[in-house]
C-alpha positions, 0 to 999 in steps of 0.5 A, spaced: 669 846 911 663 849 908 656 844 907 652 845 901 645 839 902 641 838 897 635 833 898 634 830 890 629 828 886 634 826 881 643 828 880 647 825 875 654 829 873 659 827 867 666 829 868 669 834 862 676 836 863 682 834 868 685 839 872 693 839 873 690 835 881 685 831 877 684 825 882 685 819 877 682 812 877 675 816 880 669 814 876 667 820 871 659 820 870 654 817 876 646 819 877 642 817 884 635 819 884 633 820 891 638 822 894 642 827 899 647 831 895 653 834 899 657 840 896 663 840 899 669 845 901 674 843 904 678 850 907 685 852 910 682 853 917 681 845 916 688 843 916 688 845 924 685 838 925 682 834 918 680 828 922 676 832 926 673 836 921 671 830 918 667 826 923 664 832 924 661 832 917 660 825 916 656 826 922 652 832 919 651 828 912 649 822 916 644 825 920 641 830 915 640 824 911 635 821 917 632 826 917 630 826 910 629 819 910 633 817 904 638 812 905 642 814 898 649 820 899 653 823 894 659 827 895 660 832 891 667 836 891 665 844 890 671 849 891 666 854 889 663 855 897 670 857 899 675 862 897 680 860 902 681 852 900 685 848 903 691 844 899 689 839 894 692 833 897 688 835 904 683 836 901 681 829 896 683 826 902 678 829 906 673 827 901 675 820 901 675 820 909 667 823 909 666 817 904 669 811 907 666 814 914 659 814 912 659 807 908 662 803 915 655 804 918 653 800 912 646 803 912 647 807 905 649 808 900 654 813 897 658 816 892 663 821 890 664 825 884 671 826 882 676 831 884 679 836 880 675 835 874 671 840 870 664 836 871 657 838 868 651 836 872 643 836 872 640 836 879 633 837 881 631 839 888 625 837 892 623 843 895 621 842 902 623 846 908 630 842 909 632 840 902 637 846 902 641 846 908 647 849 909 652 849 914 659 851 916 664 845 920 670 848 924 676 844 927 675 844 934 668 843 934 666 836 934 662 832 940 667 833 947 671 827 949 672 825 942 679 822 941 683 827 938 691 826 934 696 829 940 699 835 937 707 836 936 709 841 942 715 844 940 719 848 946 723 853 945 731 855 949 733 862 948 741 864 950 746 869 946 752 867 944 758 871 944 764 872 938 768 869 944 764 863 944 761 863 951 754 862 953 750 868 956 743 867 959 738 872 955 735 875 961 742 878 963 742 882 956 736 886 957 740 893 957 739 899 953 743 898 947 741 896 940 742 889 942 739 889 948 733 891 944 732 886 940 733 881 946 727 884 950 722 883 943 725 876 942 723 875 951 717 878 950 719 883 954 714 890 953 717 896 952 716 903 955 715 908 948 709 907 945 705 912 939 707 912 931 714 911 929 719 917 927 718 915 920 712 916 918 713 923 920 719 923 916 717 919 910 712 924 909 715 931 910 721 929 906 716 928 900 718 921 900 713 916 900 706 918 902 699 914 904 694 912 899 687 913 901 684 911 894 688 904 895 687 900 900 692 900 906 698 899 906 699 901 899 703 907 898 705 913 893 712 914 891 714 922 890 720 923 886 725 923 891 722 916 895 723 914 888 730 916 887 732 913 893 728 906 892 731 905 886 737 906 889 737 902 893 734 896 888 741 898 884 745 897 890 742 890 891 742 888 885 750 890 884 751 886 890 747 880 887 751 880 881 758 880 884 756 874 888 754 870 882 746 871 882 742 870 875 736 875 875 730 874 873 722 875 873 716 871 875 709 873 876 705 876 881 699 871 882 699 863 882 694 858 882 692 855 888 691 848 884 697 847 883 699 843 890 705 844 892 703 852 891 697 851 895 701 847 901 706 852 901 702 857 901 698 854 907 705 855 911 703 862 911 695 862 913 691 867 912 695 873 910 694 873 903 690 876 898 686 871 894 681 871 889 677 867 883 680 867 876 674 863 872 674 856 876 682 858 878 682 859 886 689 865 885 694 868 890 699 874 890 705 871 892 707 874 899 714 872 896 718 870 890 719 863 893 713 860 887 715 863 881 723 861 883 721 854 885 717 853 878 723 855 875 728 851 878 722 844 877 722 846 870 730 846 869 735 840 867 739 841 873 746 838 873 751 838 880 756 842 877 751 847 876 751 847 884 750 853 888 745 856 883 743 862 885 737 866 882 735 873 883 729 877 883 727 883 886 719 882 886 714 888 886 711 888 889 709 882 894 703 881 897 701 880 905 694 881 907 697 884 915 691 885 919 690 894 918 691 895 925 698 893 924 699 896 918 703 902 919 708 906 915 714 902 911 715 898 917 710 893 916 705 894 909 700 889 905 704 891 898 712 891 898 718 891 895 723 884 896 730 883 893 729 876 894 735 871 892 734 863 891 741 859 892 740 851 890 746 848 893 748 841 892 748 839 899 749 840 906 755 842 907 754 847 900 749 850 904 753 853 910 758 855 906 753 859 902 749 861 909 756 863 911 757 868 904 750 871 905 751 872 912 756 876 910 752 880 904 747 882 910 752 884 915 755 888 909 748 892 907 748 894 914 755 898 914 754 901 907 747 903 909 749 906 915 744 903 919 747 899 924 744 891 925 744 886 931 741 878 930 737 873 932 739 866 929 734 860 930 734 853 928 731 845 930 735 842 936 737 837 931 741 842 927 744 845 933 747 838 935 750 837 928 752 844 927 754 847 934 761 848 931 759 852 925 753 856 929 760 858 933 764 860 928 759 865 924 758 868 930 766 869 931 766 872 924 760 877 925 764 880 931 758 881 935 753 877 940 747 873 937 741 872 940 739 864 939 733 860 939 734 853 938 726 850 937 725 843 939 722 840 933 722 843 926 715 847 924 717 851 919 720 849 912 726 851 914 732 848 919 736 854 921 735 861 919 738 868 921 735 875 922 738 881 923 734 888 924 736 895 926 733 898 932 728 904 930 727 910 934 722 907 939 727 901 942 724 896 937 727 892 932 726 892 924 727 886 920 730 886 915 736 882 912 735 874 912 738 868 910 734 861 911 735 853 909 730 850 907 729 843 907 722 842 905 721 846 898 726 842 893 721 835 895 715 838 895 716 842 888 719 836 885 726 840 884 732 834 884 738 833 880 742 826 879 748 825 882 754 820 880 751 814 882 745 816 879 740 817 885 735 822 885 737 828 890 733 833 893 737 838 895 737 844 900 734 852 899 738 858 901 733 863 901 736 870 901 734 877 902 741 881 903 737 887 905 729 886 907 725 890 903 726 896 900 721 900 904 724 898 911 730 899 909 728 906 908 724 906 914 731 904 918 734 909 916 729 913 917 729 911 924 736 911 925 736 919 924 734 919 931 740 916 933 744 922 929 747 929 932 745 932 925 740 927 922 742 926 915 742 920 909 748 917 907 750 921 901 749 916 895 742 916 896 741 923 898 736 926 892 741 932 892 747 931 895 749 939 893 745 945 893 748 952 891 744 958 894 745 965 890 745 971 894 742 975 889 739 976 882 746 977 879 749 970 883 744 966 880 746 965 873 753 963 876 750 958 880 747 955 875 753 954 871 755 951 878 750 946 878 750 944 871 758 942 872 756 938 878 751 934 875 755 933 868 760 930 873 755 924 875 753 929 882 745 930 883 746 938 884 740 943 884 740 950 885 735 955 889 734 960 884 727 963 888 725 970 891 728 968 898 731 971 903 738 966 904 737 965 912 731 961 909 734 957 903 740 955 908 734 953 913 730 949 908 736 946 905 737 944 913 731 941 913 731 937 906 738 934 910 742 936 903 750 933 905 754 940 902 751 946 901 754 952 898 752 959 899 754 963 892 756 971 892 760 976 890 767 973 893 766 966 891 764 968 884 770 973 884 775 967 888 773 962 884 772 958 892 766 955 895 765 955 903 761 949 903 757 947 910 758 939 910 752 936 913 756 930 916 761 933 919 756 938 923 753 938 930 747 941 933 746 949 932 754 949 929 755 947 922 762 944 919 763 949 914 770 948 909 773 952 904 774 948 896 774 949 890 769 946 886 773 941 883 775 939 890 768 939 892 766 934 886 772 929 888 770 929 895 763 928 894 765 922 888 770 919 893 764 918 899 760 916 893 765 910 890 763 904 889 755 905 890 750 906 884 748 913 881 742 915 878 741 922 876 736 927 880 729 926 879 726 933 881 727 940 877 735 942 878 731 950 879 727 951 886 723 956 883 720 950 878 720 945 883 712 943 886 710 941 893 707 934 894 706 936 901 
């Protein structure tokens, strides 16, 4: 809490305009002479122990009034003292509690200006050494021995469930497998690997994405090849969601913390937010699409006949003010692109069914993106007791063991969630797809429908990201190359899918014609027309991880057949070559990319005019 204490000759105020969080029934105009004016801002940190903060503030105001020999106090809400405010309902309760505490002694005349109103005021400060004082009050710094409410102690139970329904001790699963790496991380066991993740060098050397020194840390610049991969991934998720029945929407990136529901929801994510002032409003940049989605749902007419209702947004961007030392590469950012779907369900049974469907979608993305995933399921003890058979069912359907964490009490908005993760080149998890059952937000945001009996129902909401953030997907794919004999991306995501390398000047026109034919067929093809040696061109195609490379010489022109190096089937120092016609190569590439989105090349098809970004 921030306090500004002013010893005044006179203070008067008049409420002019109410906000959405305005206090009703308050005194809208008042005045005091010879008074101590206590300007107060209740901060988000105060919510940790609001009773302690209230007691400290009242004691500080009473002590200062005694020093100034005044028996008159005006408590004045003043949000401008802080940029990290508590939820409005918390602030109102705290200010009321301070007023009641000061009045309880009976020796002070105490008044309080209304909360949530724009107010005009005049103030005359006395101007002596103690007439202007500022204080910062932190929870937990009250007097020793003061009674404080007991905090809820939450315990965590860990184990592993196999597809066969067997329960294993988690410690026994800490091996060198991908799943073992996840278990080690969840149990807090140290890993031997350290240093910079391998994807950081790859994202730059492959000319995908780079740091932007002119911006805040964790904000990136995307080069054409990286932008193409990112756009294809966004198209891919959109296709999944549309097939599932999701409805795309778009919502703002900034929200007013004066909205009690938004402020309360934001408070659950602590200090890792971008907050700022816009005029008289305290605003924040979103860290997920929740705020806009819930605002949509709150304003809709919802019928149980339309449920489950699935709304989807590709939130470009979401913002989290991560600690600068934790921000690295594509794994942890301050601005990121999050495919975010929210499903408003009829009831818990409906939520469980949708959870199963969306979990299958998460596993599918790991297969489609060629990044093997492992999973951790978390829930409350109450949920586990009620739905143990269902949990065993989803483990069985997943076909792999899951790490299970059971919380003794609910401390989050969710009662159950699953996190799927890829494992990086150093054996550390990269969390990507997730599904969560939220039982708080429909009540907090007043999202409801009426059942057949006319009863108002605040239903569960599923949060789902089918892939996790687009940046982390690319991170996972680059890190996964550490486990590949010859590093490569899925062909449908490769910026160049086919490269033609002419041997001599007389072969350039033929290579260019082939390039045009392949591009017309919906394949990203280019040709290396530079005045370089064939060996150098082949090496550079390899460093760019081009999936199919064909060298064009006299024989290829005369016979109409291509000798193609297939990267995915090659071994270190042993390229896999196949002879095929141009039409056969087109068919092979198209078959490999069946069902995946396509975009044309974002770079020049002639390498001689292609710029270098790194």
